[in-house]
N, C-alpha and C positions, 0 to 999 in steps of 0.2 A: 504493500500500500504506500503510495507516494505521499511524502510529507507536504502539507499545505503551507507553502512558504508565505511569510507575512512581512509587511512593510509598515513602518511608521514614519509619517511626515510630520515634522514639528515646526511651528512658526506662529506668528501673530495672526489675529483674526483677519487683518487686512489682506494677508497673503492668500487667504482662501476666498474672502468675499470678492476680491478683485478678479478672481479666476472663475469664469462661469462654467468650467467643466463640471459635469455631474458625477458625483462620487458613487457610482452604482456598486452595490455589494460591499460598501465600506462602512466602518463605524467612525463616528465623530465624537471624540472625547473632549469635553470642556472642563476648565478649571472651576467653573461656576455657572450660574444661570446667565443666559445670553441677554444682554441689554444693548440695544442699538446705541452707538456712541453719540453724545450730544456735544462733547467738547474734546474731540480727539486732537492729538498733537503729534507732529512728526519729530522723531528723535528721542533721546533719553529723558527720563523723568523719575523721581522717587517712586511714583506709583507703578511704573513699568518694572522697576527693579523688584518690587514685591511680587508683581504678577509673574515675572520670570522665575522666581523661586517656586511659586505655586506650579508653574508649568513643568519645572524640573521634577518636582515630586510626583506630579501626575504622569509624566513621561516614564519615570522609573517603574511606577506601578503597572502601567499599561504594558511595558516591555515584558515584564515577568508574567502578568496574568494572561496576555494574549499570545505569548510565545513568539514575540517579534523577532524577525531574522535580520532586518536591515533598518537602520535609522537614516532617513533622508531629511537633512536639515536645510531649511530655506533662510538665506540671508544671515546677518551677523548674530542676532539674538538666538535664532534657531541653531546656529553653529555652536555658539558658546554653551548652550544648554545641551546640545547633542554631544559635545565633547565630554562634558561631565557624565552624561548617561553612558557613553561608550566606555569610559574608564571604569565605571561601576559594573556594567552589565557585560562588557566584552563583546558587544555586538558591533559589526562593521558600520562605519559612518560614511555616508555620501553627503558632501557639502555642495549646495547650489549657491555659487558665488555670483552676486549681482552688482556688487560695488566694492569700493575700498573706503575704509574709515578715514584714511588720510585725505580723501577727496571731499568728505562730508562733515566729519564730527565737529570741527571748529565752527562750521556754518550753522549748527543747531543752537549755539550760544548757551549751552547748558553748563559747560565747563569753562571756567575763567581762571587765568587769562587765556587768550587764544593759543599762546605758545604751549601751555600745558595740554590743551586739547589736542594740538597737533602731535605732541610727544606721545600721548596716550594712544592716539590713532595709529601712529607708526608702530607702536608696540603691539596693538591688536592685529594690524596687518601682518606682522611677523609671526605672532603666536597662533592665530586661528588656523592657518593652512597646514600646520605641522601635524595635526592629529587625524584628520579625515583619511579614510582608506582610498577615497577617490574624490575628485573635485570636478564639477561642471561649471565652466565660466561662460557668461552670456555673451561675451564678445572676444574677438581675436586679441584685442589690446589687453584685456584682463587675463587671458591665458598666458600671453607673453610675459606679463608682469609676474605671475606665479613662477614660471619656468626660470626667468631671469634671476629670481631670488632663491633658487635652489630646490624648488619642488620638481621632482622627476617628471619629465614630459609625459611618460606613460600613465601618470596618475591624474592628468588633467585633460579633459575633453572640452572643446568649445561647442556648447549647445545653447542656442539663443533662446530668449523668451519667445513665447508663441501666442497665437490668437485662435479664437474659435470663429470660423468664417461667418456663422450666422449672427454673431453678436450685434452687429450694427444694421441688421435687416430692418426694413420698414420704419425709417426715422420719421418723426413728426416735428419739423422745424417750426411750423406755425404755432404749435403749442408754446414754444419758447418765445416767439415773437409776441404773442398775446400776454404771456406771463410778465415779461419785462418791458413791454411796450417799445419794441425795437422796430423802427421804421427807416427805410431808405439807407443809402450810403454803403460803401464797401465795408466788410467786416473782416478784420484781422483777428485771429483767435489764438490764445494760449490756454492750454488746459494743464493743470497740475498745481503742486504746492508752491508757496511763495517764499520758501526759505532762501537764505543767501546763496547757497551753492547752485541754485537755479539761475542765478545772474539775471534777475528781473531788471536790475539797473541797466544792463546792456539792452534789454528789450525796450525799455522806456527811451533810451537814447536813440535806438533804431527807429522807434515810432515817431520821434520828433523829426527825423529826416522825412518820413512818410507824410507827416502832417503838413509840412511846408509845401510839399508838391501836390498833395491831395487833401485839402482841408476838410472834405466831407467824410473821409475815412474814419472808422471807429475801431478802437482796440478793445476787445472783449476778453477779460481775464476771468477764467472759469476754474475755480478751485474746489476740490472735493471736501476740504476742511476749512473751518474758520480759523484765521490767524490774525487777530486784531493788531498785534504789534507789528508784524511784517507788512500788513496792508497799510497801516498808518505811515510807516516809513516810506513805502513806495508811493503813496499818495502825495506825501510831502515832496518827494523827488519829482513827481509828475507836475506838481504845482510850480516848482522852480524852472522846469523845462517849458512851461506854458502849454501843456497838453492835457491837463486834468479834465477839461470839459469834453474831451473826445474819448475818454476811457470809461468803460463800465466794469465794475468789480462785482462778481457773482460768487457767492459761497454760502453754504455748502451746496453740493448737488449729489444726486444719487447716481449709481453706476448705470441704472436703467435710462437716465436722462442724458447721459454723455453722448449717445448717438444723435439725440435731438439737437443738442448744442452744436456739435460738429457739423451737422447738416446745414447750419446757418452760415458757416465760415466760407469766405471767398479765398482766403489764404490762411494757412496755419503756420506757426513759427515755434522754433526751439532756440532759446538764447543761451544755452549752456554749452560752453566750449570744453574741450579736453575731458570728455566724459568717458571713464574707463568701462562703465557698464553699458547696458542697452536701454535707452529711455523707453519706458512703456508707452508714453504719450506718442512717440514716433510710430509705434505699431498701430496705435489707435488712429492717428492721422491717415496712415497708409490704408488701413482697412476701410475707413470712411471715404476713401478716394479723393482726398483733398490735396491741393498743391501745397508743397512744404518748402519753407525757406529755413535753413539752419546753418550752423557752423560746421566745419569739417569734423570736429571732435564728436559731434552728436550724430553724424550721418552714417549710422551703422547699416551696412548692406545696401547703401544707395549710391547712385552714380549721378554726377553733376549733369543737369539738363536732360537726363533720361527719366528719373523718377523723383527728382528734387532739384531745387536751386541751392547750391552749396557755396558758402563763402568762407574766407579765411577766418580762423579763430580770432576772437577779440576785436574784429573789425566791425564796429557798430554801424558805421556809415554804409559799408557794403551790405550789411544785413538789411538796413532800411531801404537801400536802393534795390535790393533783390525783391523785397515785398512790393515796391512800386512797379518793378518790371512785370510781376505776375498779375498785378491789378490792372495794368494797362494792356497786357498781351494775354487776353483771355484764351486764345487758341493754345498758347503754350501752357497756360495754367491747367486747362482741361486735360491736355496730353500728359503732363507730369502727374496729375492726380490719378488718371486711369492707369498709367504705368506703375505708380506706387502701389495701387491696389493689386495689380497683377503680380508684382514682386512679393508682396506679403502673403498672398494666397499660395504662391509657388514655393516659398522658402520658409514660412513661419507658421504653418498649420500645425497645431498641437497633435493632431492625429498622426502626423508623420514624425514629429519631434519625439513623441513618447516612445516610439519604437527604439530610438537610439538610447533613451534612458533605460528602457527595459533590458537592453543588451548589457548595460553596466550592472544592473541588478544581478543578471546571470553570472557575470564575471565575479562579482563579490561573493556569490554563493558557490563559486567554483564549478559552474556548469557550462557546457558548450553554448556559445551564443545562438546557435541554431535551435536550441531546445527552449520551447516556450515555458513560462512559469504557470503551471496549471493549478487550479483550485486556489487562486490567489486570495489572500485576506489582507485588506488594507485597514490600518487604524490611523486616524488623523487626530493628533492632539493639538489643541490650540487654547489660547487665552480667551476669556469671555468677552473682552472688548479691546 
């Protein structure tokens, strides 16, 4: 009788809520009753440290009770918790790396001074990759970073983030127009959090270039989370640039409404340069079939003037002029959007990506990669919020 192999994926609620994949035949273990978040924050906090401890206790119990064979840890907190569970339970650990702390931690402004945050981030980037039995990195840059710092190349696979093709079917942009009373004018849209590492300051400077050439254009900032301090800071910067009347700030929004917001956009933009991970917003823009303007560092899997308009990192004027180009040349904009959607459907479909991840599971279990994992049991452990 064949053993029913089992897998445990550990991470925060957002990691599962943002992924519309249906967990058929799986158990979902929570650390407490689920309560929809009303004041979610990006980055570390005292509350999250307590929740992480609860998740570690839950993870350890589930591994023993459900006879888990593999721990699949998503992102940094999942990895740190997974490392502790691996040391106690001796189960193999697969780490899904989506970013570097040296790129983000100081931008959360939780640890002061920034120099201390950067030092801790470098320590985490060194420490976390030591323990996993295997690592999946979401971008070639991230894989190269691990290999350059001593992780054996055979232990690292580049497997990008993915999409569910049906996720943005049947959008209703008129619902959003009515809700926010949006009328006329070209819409440039950014979707995502407002933290410093996203370089919203670059986006505002780029939009000031757009506004001078196209005064009727509107920048719509759509964030899934409320961040009053960051929004206040960016609004003050917009006021200094003289563009505040042309910007709409919207937060929060549901995942279900994201397709409706993106359907309104004439151009979408990413203002984060030198991004070692793979921006999920990029995949969203591509799946929505929207023309994209972005820096080179964020253009994962894209080609200039084939499926995006790509400019040099940190060149805000070029970013702004790229937006103007697509707003004026609608034929080019439509072609880039259509090509972007074709690219994401061909290369980033979860149904294809998951086969590569399953082959890693088989290797961790010491099985031939041609052998399917039968009678799979999956257990997902996550925090309540």
